[in-house]
N, C-alpha and C positions, 0 to 999 in steps of 0.2 A: 647965445641962449639966455633968456631971462631967468630970473630966480623962480618965478611961478611955473615956467615950462619945465625946469629941472625937478621941481617938487612934483609936478604932475607925472612926469616920466618915472620918477622914483616910486610914486604911489602905484602906478600901473604895473611896474615890475614886481613890487611886493605883493600886489593882489594876484598876479599870475603865479607866483611862487606858492602862495597860500592855497590857491585853487588846485595846483598840481599836488601839493602835499595832502590835501583832503581827498582827492580822487585816489591817490596812491594808498592812503590809509584804508579807504573803503575796500579797495581791491584786496589788500592784505587780509583784512578782517574776513572777507568772503572766502578766501582761500583757506584760512585757518579753520573757519567753521565747517567747511566741507570735509576737512580731515578729522574733525572731532565728532563724527557721528551724524551729521546732517546730510549724509550722502543720499544719492538716489542711484539705484542700480539700473542697468541698461533696460530693464523691462518697464521703467517708469515708476517703479515701486520705491517708496521711501524705505530705506534700510531699517529693519526691525529684527530684534533677536528672537530666537525660538522660544526662549523663556518668557519674553514680554508678550508674545502672541498667546502662549498658554495662560498667562496671568489675565490678559484681557478677556479671553474666553471664559475662564473661571468666574471672573467678576460679572460678565454679562449673563452667564447661565445661572449664577447664584449657587454654584457648587460650594459645598463645605465638607469638611472631613476628609480632604485630600491634601497630600503633602508632596512637594517636589523632591525627587530622588537626588541625593547628592551626586555630583558628577563622578566621583570615585566609586560609586556603588551601582552605576547604571548597568555595567556589564553583568551584574548578578541578577538583573531583572529582564534584560533585553540583549540579544546578540546582534549588535549593530556593526555592519562592515565600516570600520573607522575611516577607511580611505574614501568613503562615499559622502561623508558629512563634514560640515565645519562646526555645527552646533546641534546639540540635542537637549531637549527639555522633556522630562517625564514626570507626571504627577500620578501617584497611586493612592488608593483609599487608605485611610488610617486604620480601617478595620480589616482584619484578615479574612473576614467572611464576606467581603464585598469585592467584586471584580472591577469596580470602577477604575478607569485609567485614561489618562490623556497623554499623548506623546506628540511632540512637534520636532521635526528634523529640518535643518537647513542644509541642503545638498551643496556639494562642491560645484556641481553643475547639473543641469536638468537630465543629462544622460544617466545619472545614478539612480533615477526614480525606480527602475525595475529592481535594483538590488535592495533598496529600502522596502519595497512592497513584498519581496521574497522574505525579508527579515520579519516583517509584520506578520505574514502568513505563518511562519515558523513559531512566532511568539503566541499567536492565537491558538495554534495546535497545543502548545505546552500549557497555556492558560486553561483551555478546555479540560485537559486531563487533571489539572490542579483543582478544578471546581466540579468534578464529576458527580459529587454527592449533593450538589445544590442546583436544582432545576431552574430556579429563578435567575441565578447568576449565569448558568449555561446559556439561557435565552439571551441575556444581556450581551454575553461574549459573542454569540452567533450573529447578533444584530449590530456588530461593531461597524463603524464608518471610517473610511479613509478618503481624504480629499487632498488633492495637490493643486498648487498654484505657483507657477514660476519655479523658484528654487526651494519651495517649502512643501513638505508632506506632513499632514496632520492625521492622527488616528484617535478615535474616541471609542471607549467602551463605557456605556452608561445607559440608563433607561431611556434617554432621549438623545442618543448619539447622532442621529440625523440632524437634529436641531443644532447640536454642537458643531457639526460639519458645516452647516449653513452659516453659523456665527463666524467660524473661521473664514469662510469665503467673504462674508460681509466686511470683516476687519481688513482682510487683504485688499478688497476693493476700495475701502475708505482710505487706505494708505497710498493708493496710486496717485501719481502726480496729476493735478488738474491743469490742463493746458489751455 
């Protein structure tokens, strides 16, 4: 073998090793990013937290004067069957005279939807009693909206709760994987 042939073979071997290293690195990066929140659930929906969904709805609806309930205080506002959900985000009005409320639940699985809907119905009954002296707020509570999609259930009590429900559906639809 001539010197130039050896150099050529050495060059080809080095190039193949470099290509294998690059391909391997890209594979590892893709696997790590999948584990760090860029996952897609089986429904084709990009994973999003219940809190993030509520925040996006609040931003798109232009709501103000509502605050997220601290996770340790949720049970004081809402009786949620904990075995049914993996995430809960509840926003309530800063004013005790307003019934405005948004709640988003991420279910452990879709079969838990009935349990959450029962909890929402109990919550609405309690809320109606609490605002018995305020006809405007009673009307708002009676016209609450519940929307579910995949493993998420959303509830809105507001003057335009149906629009908030549509906004939830639009956000979920926009998060679906485009194939």
